[in-house]
C-alpha positions in Angstrom: 10.7 -40.3 -46.9 10.4 -39.9 -43.3 11.0 -36.3 -41.8 13.8 -36.8 -39.7 12.4 -34.6 -37.2 9.4 -37.2 -36.6 11.4 -40.4 -37.4 10.8 -42.6 -34.2 14.7 -42.4 -33.7 14.8 -38.9 -33.4 16.7 -37.8 -30.0 14.0 -35.4 -29.0 11.3 -35.4 -26.9 8.7 -32.9 -26.0 5.4 -33.6 -23.9 2.7 -31.6 -21.4 2.7 -32.0 -18.1 -0.4 -30.8 -16.3 0.1 -29.4 -12.8 -2.8 -29.5 -10.4 -3.5 -29.0 -7.1 -5.0 -27.2 -4.5 -4.8 -23.5 -4.3 -1.3 -22.2 -2.7 0.4 -25.6 -3.1 3.1 -23.6 -4.7 2.3 -24.6 -8.6 3.4 -21.5 -10.0 6.5 -21.5 -8.1 7.6 -24.8 -9.0 6.7 -24.1 -12.7 9.1 -20.9 -12.7 11.8 -23.3 -10.9 11.7 -26.0 -13.9 11.8 -23.6 -16.3 14.6 -21.5 -14.8 12.9 -18.1 -14.5 9.5 -16.8 -14.0 6.8 -17.2 -16.0 4.1 -17.4 -13.5 3.0 -14.8 -11.1 3.5 -15.9 -7.5 1.8 -14.4 -4.6 1.5 -15.6 -0.6 -2.5 -15.5 -1.6 -4.5 -18.8 -2.7 -5.9 -18.6 -6.3 -3.2 -16.2 -7.4 -3.6 -18.0 -11.1 -6.8 -17.5 -13.1 -5.9 -18.6 -16.5 -4.0 -21.6 -17.8 -0.9 -20.8 -18.7 2.4 -22.6 -20.1 5.8 -22.6 -18.9 8.3 -24.4 -21.4 11.4 -25.7 -19.7 14.6 -27.6 -21.5 16.3 -30.6 -20.0 18.8 -32.0 -22.4 16.8 -33.2 -25.7 13.7 -32.6 -24.0 11.3 -29.9 -24.0 8.7 -29.8 -21.3 5.6 -28.0 -21.6 4.7 -27.4 -18.2 0.6 -26.2 -17.5 0.1 -24.2 -14.7 -3.7 -24.7 -13.3 -5.6 -22.2 -11.2 -5.8 -24.0 -8.1 -8.8 -26.6 -7.8 -11.8 -25.8 -5.4 -15.1 -25.5 -4.7 -16.2 -22.9 -7.2 -19.0 -20.1 -6.0 -19.0 -17.4 -8.6 -18.7 -17.2 -11.8 -15.2 -16.5 -12.4 -14.5 -19.0 -9.8 -15.9 -21.6 -12.2 -14.3 -20.7 -15.0 -10.9 -21.0 -13.1 -11.4 -24.5 -11.6 -12.6 -25.3 -15.6 -9.5 -23.8 -16.9 -7.5 -26.1 -14.0 -9.1 -29.3 -15.7 -9.3 -28.2 -19.5 -5.2 -27.8 -18.8 -4.7 -32.0 -18.6 -6.6 -32.2 -21.8 -3.9 -34.1 -23.8 -1.2 -34.3 -20.8 1.9 -37.1 -21.3 1.6 -37.1 -17.0 -0.4 -35.2 -14.4 1.9 -33.8 -11.1 -0.2 -33.3 -8.1 1.4 -30.5 -5.9 0.7 -30.9 -2.4 2.3 -28.4 0.5 4.0 -30.3 2.5 3.4 -27.9 5.5 -0.7 -27.9 5.2 -1.1 -31.7 4.8 -3.9 -33.6 3.4 -6.7 -31.3 4.1 -10.4 -31.3 2.3 -9.0 -29.5 -0.5 -6.4 -32.1 -1.3 -8.7 -35.2 -0.8 -11.0 -33.3 -3.3 -8.4 -33.1 -6.0 -7.5 -36.8 -5.1 -11.4 -38.0 -5.9 -11.1 -36.3 -9.2 -8.1 -38.1 -10.2 -9.5 -41.4 -9.9 -9.5 -43.1 -13.1 -7.5 -41.0 -15.2 -5.2 -43.0 -17.5 -2.4 -40.6 -17.8 0.6 -41.3 -15.4 -0.1 -39.6 -12.1 3.0 -37.9 -10.4 2.5 -37.0 -6.6 5.0 -33.9 -5.7 5.2 -33.0 -1.9 6.3 -29.0 -2.0 7.4 -26.7 0.8 9.6 -29.4 2.5 11.9 -27.0 3.7 9.1 -25.3 6.2 7.5 -28.9 6.4 7.2 -30.9 9.7 10.1 -33.6 8.7 8.7 -36.2 10.8 5.5 -36.0 9.2 6.6 -36.1 5.4 6.7 -39.8 5.2 3.2 -40.3 6.5 1.8 -37.7 4.1 3.4 -39.2 1.2 2.4 -42.8 2.4 -1.4 -41.6 2.9 -1.7 -40.0 -0.6 -0.2 -43.2 -2.7 -2.7 -45.4 -0.4 -5.5 -42.9 -1.8 -3.9 -42.7 -5.3 -1.8 -45.0 -7.6 1.2 -42.8 -8.2 3.8 -43.8 -10.5 6.6 -41.8 -8.7 6.6 -39.5 -5.3 8.9 -36.4 -5.0 10.2 -34.2 -1.8 10.7 -30.7 -3.2 11.4 -27.0 -2.0 10.4 -25.0 -5.5 11.5 -21.9 -3.5 15.0 -23.5 -2.3 15.3 -25.4 -5.4 15.9 -28.8 -3.4 14.7 -32.1 -5.3 13.9 -29.8 -8.4 16.8 -31.0 -11.0 15.4 -34.6 -9.8 12.2 -33.8 -10.6 12.7 -32.2 -14.0 14.8 -35.1 -14.7 12.2 -37.7 -14.2 9.4 -35.9 -16.0 11.5 -35.3 -19.0 12.2 -39.0 -19.0 8.4 -39.9 -19.3 7.9 -37.6 -22.2 7.2 -39.4 -25.7 9.6 -38.8 -28.6 8.5 -35.7 -30.3 10.0 -33.0 -32.1 9.8 -29.7 -30.0 6.9 -27.5 -30.4 8.4 -24.2 -29.4 12.0 -22.4 -30.5 14.7 -23.1 -27.8 14.7 -19.8 -26.4 10.7 -19.6 -25.6 10.0 -20.0 -22.1 6.1 -19.4 -22.3 3.0 -19.4 -24.3 1.7 -16.3 -23.1 1.2 -13.2 -24.8 3.4 -9.8 -24.1 -0.1 -8.6 -23.8 -0.9 -11.5 -20.8 2.3 -11.1 -19.3 2.1 -7.5 -19.0 -1.5 -7.7 -17.2 -0.5 -10.6 -14.8 2.7 -8.4 -13.7 0.6 -5.8 -12.8 -2.3 -7.8 -11.3 0.8 -9.6 -9.2 1.7 -6.1 -7.5 -1.7 -5.6 -6.8 -2.1 -9.0 -4.8 1.6 -7.8 -3.0 0.6 -4.5 -2.2 -2.5 -4.6 -1.1 -2.5 -8.1 0.8 -6.1 -8.4 1.9 -7.8 -5.0 1.3 -8.3 -6.1 -2.0 -8.7 -9.8 -2.2 -10.2 -10.9 -5.6 -12.4 -8.0 -6.3 -10.0 -6.4 -9.3 -8.7 -7.5 -12.7 -6.3 -6.1 -14.8 -7.1 -5.4 -18.7 -4.2 -4.2 -21.2 -5.8 -2.0 -23.5 -2.9 -1.0 -25.7 0.0 -2.5 -26.0 2.7 -1.0 -28.7 6.4 -0.3 -29.7 7.5 2.9 -30.0 10.2 4.1 -32.4 12.9 4.2 -30.1 12.4 0.4 -29.4 10.4 1.1 -26.2 7.2 -0.2 -25.2 4.1 1.6 -24.4 1.3 0.1 -22.4 -1.9 1.1 -21.3 -3.7 -0.7 -18.3 -7.0 -0.6 -16.9 -7.4 -1.8 -13.2 -11.2 -2.7 -13.0 -13.0 -2.8 -9.4 -16.4 -3.3 -8.5 -16.9 -0.7 -6.1 -15.5 3.3 -5.6 -14.0 2.2 -2.1 -12.1 -0.4 -3.8 -10.9 2.1 -6.3 -9.7 4.4 -3.5 -7.9 1.6 -1.7 -5.9 0.7 -5.4 -5.0 4.6 -5.8 -4.1 5.3 -2.3 -3.7 8.4 -0.4 -2.4 11.2 -2.9 -2.1 8.2 -5.6 0.8 6.7 -3.8 -0.4 3.5 -3.8 -1.0 3.6 -7.7 2.7 5.0 -8.4 4.0 2.1 -6.4 2.3 -0.8 -8.3 3.2 1.0 -11.7 6.8 1.5 -10.5 7.2 -2.2 -9.4 5.4 -3.7 -12.6 7.2 -1.2 -14.8 10.8 -2.3 -13.5 10.1 -5.7 -13.9 8.6 -5.6 -17.2 11.3 -3.6 -18.4 13.6 -6.6 -17.2 11.2 -9.4 -19.0 10.9 -7.9 -21.9 14.6 -6.5 -22.0 13.4 -2.8 -23.4 12.3 0.3 -21.4 8.7 0.4 -20.8 6.1 3.3 -20.4 3.2 2.0 -18.3 0.3 3.9 -17.9 -2.3 2.6 -15.4 -6.0 3.8 -14.7 -8.3 2.7 -12.2 -12.4 2.4 -13.5 -15.2 1.3 -11.3 -17.1 -1.5 -13.3 -19.8 -3.1 -11.3 -20.1 -6.7 -12.2 -16.8 -6.8 -14.4 -16.7 -10.6 -13.5 -19.8 -11.4 -15.8 -17.9 -9.2 -18.9 -17.5 -12.0 -21.7 -14.9 -10.2 -23.6 -12.7 -9.6 -20.2 -12.8 -13.2 -19.6 -11.3 -13.6 -23.2 -8.5 -11.1 -22.6 -7.3 -12.8 -19.3 -7.2 -16.0 -21.1 -10.5 -18.0 -19.6 -13.6 -19.5 -20.8 -17.1 -18.0 -20.0 -18.7 -20.5 -18.0 -22.6 -20.3 -17.2 
């Protein structure tokens, strides 16, 4: 007897969309907009996303599994190589690949690099020109035409992930492309990230937002302890890893003011996400060569690469 949930006549659809692009194209902001709430950290800095993260969106009877990937660029360090590898691994088994291009930035060498890497892919390719609200409007159609000449995209969309313009139409079109399948996750689940990973990502976002160029990529956040207290609140202990003592001083700030502000904002956001009070304890540790720590790569969701 056929299981109704797996029957070809089942109304449910479920599929995976790999969201690719050059750094700072707005992939994470777009995934958050499609899901309808924040599941991926966002900052003005390129290469904010380090590991694959899945946002789970619902559109009618369709569950969209949106893989937010690190930006694709020329890797130099081991961490860079792991991030780029994670981006391409995020396309494995995808039912569609969505290429997000910064419409304001136009078609630069990094975009052309991704285009070349996508040649010959069997999955449907969707072109998304993002940031149209701040782009040069007369150039938009020209960008779209050039990109479609470079690669055979099935569809092209003009959106602003920040304002929401065009997002509903994109979400409906992506959903229509997904195969008939039972849903893979409960209806109320919006991400595949663990609570430990979410906690580390929220703190890392605050590092980026508050320190800007002072601490570009020379830090990582490791959740050492995550536990629930008897009163239902959550206790989290994290280490912020830096490579040099001067970087530790930057994170701490004068009299510890910066680390307190980072902790306060991260704690507030985590309490909102988890729906319970959060007790967050941050420690800054100098660990030279942390980028070569295999265990840390597992902690932040990356594979070790040689």
